[in-house]
N, C-alpha and C positions, 0 to 999 in steps of 0.2 A: 101314765100320767106325764104331761110335759110341765116341767118347773122352769120358769124364767125369772131371772134376777136383772133388774134394771138398774143401772149406775149412772149418776148425773150429779148435777149441782142444784141447789136451791134456786127456783124460778125457771128451770128448764122443763117443768111439766113432768117429772119422773112419776109422781104418784097418780097424776092423771093418765099417763101412759098404762099403767098397771091396771087402772080402772077401765079404760077403753078397751084394752085388751080382753079383760074379763067379759065385758058387755059383748064384744065380738064372738066369743066363745059361746055365750048364752043363746046369742042370734042363731048359732049353729046347732042348737039343742045339746050342747055339752054343759058340763059342770064346771064352774070356775070359781075362783077366789083371788082377790087382789088385796095385798097387804102392804101398808106403808111402813117404813121404819127410817126414823131420823131422830137426831139428837137436837143440836141448835137448829131453830127454825129461821135461819137468816139467808138472804140471797147469796149464793156463791158457796154456801157449805155443802160438803158432800151428802147426798142423799141416795138412799137405796129403797127400792120397792120391789114386791115379788108378786108373780102371778102363777096360779097353777091351773091347768086345764086337764080334764079327764072325762071320760065317758061315763063314769059312775061318781057318786057323791064322795066329796073330798072331806075327810075327817082331820086332817093335819092343819095345825094352826101355827106351827113355828116358822121362823124365817126359812128361806131356801138357801141351805148351804151347799148343796150339791146340783146346781142347775144344769138343765139339758140345753138351755139357751141363755146367752148372756147379751144385753143390749148396753152398749157404752155410750151414752149420750154426750160426754165429755172426755176426750182422750187425754186431758191433763191428769186424769184419775189415775193413769197407769203408773205415774211415777209418786202419787201420794198414798195409795192403798193397793193392796194385793186383790185387784179386780179379778184375775183368774182363779182365785182360790176356790177349789172344789168343782170346777168346770168339767163335766164329763168328757172323756177322751173322745167320745164321738159327738160332742156337743156342738152346738151352733154359736157363732160369734158374729154380731153385728155391731159395727163402729161408726159413728158419726165423725167421718173424716174424709179429706181428700188427698191425704199424705199416705206415704208408703208405710208398710209395717216397720222397715228398716229406720226410717225418719222418726217413727214413734218409738223405737227401741224395743218392739214386742215380737220381732220375727221369731225368736225361739219358741216362744208360746204358741204362736200360730202354726208353726210347723208340726205341732203336736196334734193339730186337729185336721180332719179330713178337708181336703181342697174345697169341695163344693159346700162346705159348711162355713166358711168364712166370707163375710161380704162387708164392704165398705161403701158408705153412702155419705155424700156431702150434705147431711141433713139440715144444718144450720143455714147453708147457703140457699138450699131450696126453700126453706121457711121463710128466709128473708125475701126470696124473689116473690113469693106467693102471698104469705101471711103478714110480711113486713115487720116480723119480730123474730128474734133469734131463739125461737122455741121449736126444738127438733123432735118432740115427742110423737105427734101424730105422723110425721114424715117417716120416722123409723118404724112405726107399725105397718106401714105400707110396704117397706122394704121386707119386715119380718114375714109378712104374707107370702111374699115371693120367694124368700130364702129357704123358709121351712115347709110351706104348704099346709102347716097345722090348722091354719085359719085362712079363710077366703079374703080377697080384696073386697067384696061386696059387703061382708060382715064389718070389716074394718071401716067402710065408709059409713055404714050406718051407726056404728058405734061413736064415730066423730061426730056425725050429725046430731046424736042423741046428747053428746057432752057439750057441744058448741053448736046450738041453732043459729040459724041466720047467716050473714055474710061472713063471719069468722069461721063458722063450721065449713062453708063452701070453699073459702080459701084453704083450710086445712085438708079438705078432701082432695082438691087439685093437687096440693103439695104431696099427700099420700100416694096419689096415683103416679105422679112423676118419679117418686122413689121407687115404687112397684115396678115401673117400666125399666128403671136403671138395674135394680137388682135382678130382674128377669134375664137381662142381656149379660149380666155378669158371669 
């Protein structure tokens, strides 16, 4: 089973990211589960969502405490909460940033992970370019497909189109493809 924990702030599409990830997994014939978890529902408040993907039915219903993959949509959270708590030693880390790990102050945590399991993508910048809004969720799913290989980019595209039909979906698909290409080259 692949357990994914997504950290971000209210308004960044954290819950939608988990939902689209589960839709992408379903499209590939896998079992999936998306679970949101948030306290205050205001813009900018820390939000976390979870997604589990497996080849067999998933019976767990609790939060993901020991993720195999961690998506950080807002790097300011590194100094607000312990984002790395429970991340597997061979886990994947995907961060929405164009800054270095040293600038973010997380180089020691990153050193504990396998090099090919760490990926940064300036997802907000990509979203602004294509979607015209600072919502990095779909962008990061494109990068996740490239970084982990657990889901394919075609399934991510179909999940985005399902969640956001029309022009908004097409813009998000273009952004996700751009992130996918960036992550493939990384």
